[in-house]
Steps between C-alpha positions, in 0.01 A plus 500: 500500500605854456540648154890503537507135586276411200734693275805321637340166474399549141858642424660177644252276304578693177867469559472130570300434176716722285708302246670775312834424647482127426643524146795705631582238762468220238733675266754577766503130610540398129787747453670377818474135366651588167785698682573196726497259209735725301740524789495123548575440130779765522665331793447150344671600172806662682717195464408439135562860402832505692619190314381628165701831550805308622497287186464795274789678683725205482442459121550858425826496706616195309420651174679817596822319580487288182491820272 
C-alpha cells in the first residue's frame, strides 16, 4: 500500500470507531420523543379544554345577565 492509502484507511477506521457524536444523536432522539409525546397530549386534551372553556364562558354569560 502507498502512504496515501494507509492514511486514508486509518482515517476511515478512526472515523468508524469515533463515538463523540453518539451523545448528540441520543439526546436528539430523546428530544424528538418528548416533543411527539407533548404534541400527542396537546391534541388529546383538545376536547377537554374546549368543553372547559365553553362551560366557563356559559357561566360567566349567565352571571352577567343575572346582575
